[in-house]
Structures are given as structure tokens and as C-alpha cells.
N, C-alpha and C positions, 0 to 999 in steps of 0.2 A: 880484532873484535871491537865492535862499536860500544862505546860507553853509554851509560844511562843518560848522560847530558846530551850526547849526540842524538839519541832517539827522541828526546824531548824537543830538540831544535827541529828535527825533521817533522814531528807532529805539528809543531806550531806553524811551520811553513805550509803544510797541507791545509791546516785550518784557515789560514789567512787567504788561501787561494779559493776556498769554498764560497760560492755566492751566498749572500744572506738569504734566509728563508723568507718568502713573501708573506706579508701579513694576511691573515684570513679575511676573506671578503665579508663585510658586515651583512647580517641577516636582512636588514631592510633593503639592501641593494639586491640581494639574491631574489627576494620575493616581490620586489617592486613596490615597497611601501615606505612609510615614513613614521618617525616617532612623533606622537601627539601628546600634548599635555592635557590631561582631563580634569584637573582640579583635585584629583586624588592620586596623582602620580602620572608618570609617562607610560605610554602604551604604543606598541607597534600596530599601525593601521594600514591596511591595503585596500585601495578603492579601485573598482573597475566599472566602466559604463558600457552598456550594450544598447545599440538602437533597438527599438521595439520590433523592427523587422527581422532582427537576428533570429536564426533558426537554431534551436537546441535539438539536435537530431533532425527530425522532420517537422517539428512544431515551432511556429514563430512565437516569440515572447508576447506579442501584442494580443495573443489569445486571452491573456488575463483580463485585459480591458474589455474585450468583447464577450466574456463569459457571463451567463446569467447567474450571478453569484447568489441571488435569493433562492434560486432553484437548487444550486449546489449545496447551499446551507441546509435546505430542507431535507434533501436525500442523505446528507452526511450527519443529520441530527444535531446541527449547530443552533443553539438558542441565540438568535440575534434578529433584531428588527430589520437591519439592512447592512450589507457588507459593500463597501466601496472599493473598487480596484486600487485607487490611488492611496488608500489607507491600509492596505494589507501589508503585513510585515512577514517575510519569508525567513524562517530561522532554521539553522542547522548547527549542531555543536560537534566538536571533536574533544574527547575527554580522556582522562588518565585511566579509565577502566569502565567496565559495564556493571560493576557491583552496586553502584549508587551509594547513598549514605554520605556522611559528613567528610569522609576521606577522599571522595571523588571530586576532581576539579574539571571544569570546562575550560581548557586552556586556549581553544580557538573557537570563536563564535562567528559564523557567517550570517549576515543579515542582508536581505534584498528587498527592494521596493521600487515602485514606479515614480520617476521624478521627471515631469514634463514628457519629453519624447524618448526617454531612455530608461532602461532598467539598470538600477545601481546595485552593485554587490560590494558591501564593505565588510572586511574581515578584521576581527579584533584578536590580537595574539598576546598572551602573557609570556614574556621572555623568561620570567621566573615566577614561582608561586606567590611571591610577595607583591606581584603586580595585579592580583585579583581585585583590589579596591578600584584600581584604574579601569579595569575591564567592566566592572559593574557600573561604574560612573558613566562609561561610554554607552552602555546598553540602556540605562534608565530612561533617557529622553526618547530613544527610539520606541520603547514600549509605551511611554506616556502618550505619544502622538498617534500611535497605531489604532486603527479601528477593528483589527482582527489579526490573529497570528496564524500562519500556515506552516505546518510541519509534516513530517512523515514519521509516524510512530512517536510523535512528540508527547502525546498523552501518557505514554508508558515510560518515557525516559527523559527527553530533552527538557520539557517544561518542569517536571518535578525536580530535576537536578538544578536548573537555574533558580527555581523558587527556593530550594534549600540554601543555595549560595547567597541569595538576596537576604533571606531571613537571618542566616549566620552573621552577615555583615550589617544587620539591623537596618536594612533598606526595605522600602515598601514594595511589595510584589502586587501587580495588577490582577488580582484573582478573578475579577469579573470580565476580563478581556475575552471576547469570543475566540474560540480556538477551532480551526478547521484542520483536523488530522486526516491527511489523505490516505492513511493506511486503511481505515474503515471502509470507505467507498471502493478502494482498490481491491480489497478482498472480496467484496460482493460482486464486482465486475469480473475479476480475472481468476478467481479460485478454480473455475472449471477449465481455464485456458492453459495455465502454466503450472509447473511443479511447485512454485512458491510465489509469494508476492513481495519479495525483497525489491528495494528501490532499483538495484542493479539489473534485476530481471526485467522490470518495467521499462527501464531506460533502453535496454537492448531490443525487447520485443514489441514495445508500444511506441516509444518515442523515436526508435531507430538510431539511437546514439551508441557509438562504439568508442569507449574511452581508451586512449592510447597511453601506455605506460602508467596506468593507474596503480596507486598503492592500495593493497587490500586494507579494508577498514580495521581488521584485527591487528595489523602491524602498527597502526598509527600511535597508540600509547607508547610502545617501545621506542619509536623514533623520537617522541617528545622526551622521554627519559634519557635517551642518548644525547639529545641536545642539551639537557640540563647538566649532564656530566661532562661532555666534551666540547660543547658549543660548536658543533659542526652544522653549518647552515644549509649546505647543498641538499641533504636528504629532505629537508622540510619544504622545499619547493613543490614536491609532489603532494605533500599533505595539504598545502594551500590550494593546489589545483583540484584535489579530490573534494575538498570542502566547497569550493566555488562551483564545481559541477553539481554538487548536491543541491545547492540553493537554486541554480538555474533549472534543475530538474523539477523542483517544486513548482516553479512558475509554469513550466511547460506542461506538467500534469494538470494544473488548474485549467490551462488552455484546452487540453484534450477533453477533460470532463465538460468544460463549457460548450465545446463544439458538439459533443455527443448528446448532451442534454438539451441543446437548442436545435440546431439545424439537422442533427443526426446524420453525419456523413456516412460514406460507405464503411461498414463495419464487418468484421468477421462474425460468422454465425454464433460462435461462443460468446463474443462480446455483446451481441444482441440479447442473449440469454442472461448475461451478467447485468446489463442495464435493466432487464426485467426485474431481477432481484433487487436492484437499487431503487427502482421506482415503486415496486409493489407496496411497501409499507406506507408510502405517502401519497401516491396517486395510482390507484388500482388500475384504472383503464389504460393509463400510459404503460404500466407494467405488463398488462396482458397483451397490449399491442406489440411490445418488444418481444415477448415470448413467441407470438405468432410470426413476427419478422425473423426470429431465429430459425423456426422450422422452415419458413419459406426460403431462407438462405442456405438450407441444406444441413442444418444441425443433425448430427448422427450420434449413435452410440448411447452411452449412459446419460450424457447431458440432455439428449433429445427425449429419452424416456422420462427423465425427471420433469422436463418442461411440459410434456403431454399430461402427466399426472397432475401437475400444478394447475394447468389450464382447466383440466377436467374438473378439478375440485371446485374452482370458482364458477364454472359453468353449471355444476350441480347446485351450488348455493343460489344461483340466479334462476334455477329451474329451466335452464336451456338444455333440455334432456337430449335432444337430437345431437347437438354438438358434443355434449359430454360423452354420449355413447359412442360416437365416432372416434373420439380420442381414446377411450378405453379399449375399443376394438383394435386400434392400431397398437396400443401399448401392450396388449396381451399376446401379440404375435412375435415379440422379440424372443431370441433363442434362449436366453437365461430366464427361467421361470420366476415370475413375480406374482404372488397371489392377489395383490391389490386390484388391478383392473378386472380380474375374473370375479372377485367378490363384488365389486361395484356393479358389474353387468348383471350378475345373478340377483342382486338386490333390486335393481331396476326392473328386471323382468318379473320378479316375484311380487314386489310391492307396488310399483307404479303401473306397469303394463298389465299386471295380473295374468301374464302368459306363463302358466306353470310348466307347460311342456318345454317352452324355450328356456326357462330358468333351469330345468332339469338337465338339458343338453349342456348348458354352460358349466354347471357344477360337475357333471360326470366327466367332461373333458378336463376341467381343472384338476379333479382328483387324479385322473390318469397321469397328467403331466407332473403333478406334485409328487406322486409316488416315484415316477421315473427320475425326478430331480433330487430325490432323497430329502424332501421337505421335512421340516420339524413336525413332531407329533401334534403340536398344538394346531398347526395349519391343517393337517389331515383331519383332525377331530372336528375343527370348525366347519370344513366343507362337508364332512360326513354327517354332522348334525343338520346342516342346511338341506342336504340331499334327502335325509329322512323326513324332514318336515314337508318338503315339496312333494315327495312321493305319497305321503299321507293325504295331502290335498288333492292329488290326482287319483286317489283311491287305489294306489298300487300296492299298498300294504294290507295284509289280512289282520284286522284288529285282534283276532283270537290267536293269530300265529298259525303257521303252516304245520299240518300233522302228517 
């Protein structure tokens, strides 16, 4: 039987034969970055350059330079005298959570801009929470020289969070810097096209970008906390790639909007309708032209019905009655009953054309369809009241009542 000393000798021999464990690869090597001294501490910085001809999905990055930024600023309701492509700063953050407040940190901030003939993406990463002063020190000069910031939902999250971190660090935040949040114009253009207007949806269905092995945004905070606990660098490579793609997508979306608002390339019918919604508040005639293009491109279903009613409303305001009536006439023929085009046609025949017989036909048909569709009592009452007034004008009611 072996003694305890024999067992110990055997274990020592086994341990001496075991190869030493390889040292973990440094994070800066994994993500292709370097440690930079900022004056407020060191920070991990990753820099990538892309030629402006580089296509992010189907859209080249040089679309930013060719985009009519003054027009995009108007339709996106950005208060700025002029936006210059070379002074735009594209920002995207990865954070420790979505709750906001003083306990939420932006641990990775990706920034992009045009520099000569390339589009530069620089990512700033906090290896620990105490490196925040260094991150803010690196961001400050980028914000100071920028002529405008571009984000996606930055008004609701990214910029308020960064402002909070700047204020807590007693740094000046550029509150007057023009901000182009692409979520607002995206919703106006694509709400009728897709189930949602998330950046990932627009990348897939508009930019034609398929991210490979992308990390879901909801998992990114947990990957960062895992890094803080275990210092495992490999999983963070996907986080950096995710953030970099977000920044490039901002530039590509600006290029898409620029092309659509300028030369107006071949678009889907639903996108023409969305451009109409985007143009309507700032340039009515351009908006109406987009609505007409949507119908000509074969827009169908509920979006087409909405566009016809919107066009008819503006034609009515311009007293272009023939065009308005033609639109109402098509709108009333849809399978699902909608009282609005019927009501407008009845009002036109009664008050403008003074053709009470035609008005009576419109209202009686509308009442029949409304009853069959189970319309609300208020709709039935309104049509009934109108019918009674029209019939009195036609002399079809006995004032004394039938006996």
C-alpha cells in the first residue's frame, strides 16, 4: 500500500509534466486597438478607416458627402443654419443598462466622421469604471470640433446619458450642438413598411446588410460585466464589431435619405408614401408629389387608402374639387367600410354641386353599407340626420307627417 509521501511524489511529478497555462491574450490585441494616454488616464482606443467607396450593405459611405444635408435637416426638424458632411460626428454608445440615471455608464462609445477620402470609426472603451474620466477626455475634443451629431434614438438615450456623465464629471456639455436623430425621419418613412423601425430592421430591409454572428444588443451589458469580473477578452470582440456596424449604419442611412430626398431613386411604393409623410410638414407640394408617386407605383391596401384620403384632404383645401371627388370615389370602394369618403362626397353634392338627388344616393348607399358593417350608432345617426335634411330639400318629407 502506497504511503502518503509516495502519493505526494507522484502528484509533484504529474504537475511538473503539465505545460504551463498560456497567458490570456490582452484585450487590445483581441480587438485590434491600443492604449492611449488622454491626460486624464489611459484608455483603450480602436481605430478603423474605410474608403468612402466602401458599401455598408448596398449603400456607399460617400452618400454622406453627396446628401443634401440642409434638406435632411429640414425634414428631420433640426435647427441649424447649415450642416457640413465633414463636420458631422456619428455617435453610438454601448452601456451598462437601459435604465439611465447616474448609475448607468457608457463603457464603449463609437464615433465616426469623414477625414479626407476615408470614413473613420474610433471606439473608446473603459477597461474599468474608473477609466471614465479618460473616456470623457477623449470625447470632449470630438464634440468641440463637430458641427452636428448624428444618432439613432440618441435624443431619447445616447445623448442624455452622455450629458449626464459629462455633468457628473464637471465637464462642459455642448448643449447647442445640432442633433440629427435618424429615428424620427425613419419612423415617418418606414412605419407603414415594416413591423418596427429598429436599426437592425432598417439595416436588413433598407440597407441590405446581413450581420454575421452579431451579438444581440440586450446581451452586451452582461458581456461587459463578465469582462469586469473575469477579464475574458474574446467575447468583447463581437461587442466592438456590433458597435462599429452601428456607426457605419448611421452613415449609410444618411446616404440613403440623401439620395431619396435628392435624386429620388427607385423606391418601393410604401417608401414613396413614407417620403410623402416626411415632406408634407415642410414642403407640401413635394409631399403630395410623393403620395401620387406611391399610388402610381402600385400602393395597395390600408396605406393606399390613407394616402388617397390625405391627398383628397389637400385637394379639397385647394378647391380642386374634381380631383378630390375622384379620390373619394376610389376610397369609398374599398371592402372595409369607412364613412369618411362617403361623408365628403355627400357634402360636396349637397353644398357645392347643389345636386340633392345625387347627395341622397350617396347617403342612402352609405347607410346601407354602414348598417351591414355594424357601424357605430354615431355614424348611423350622422348619416340619418344628413339624409333627413336632404330629403326635406327634395320635398320628399310631408311636413305635417303621414296620416
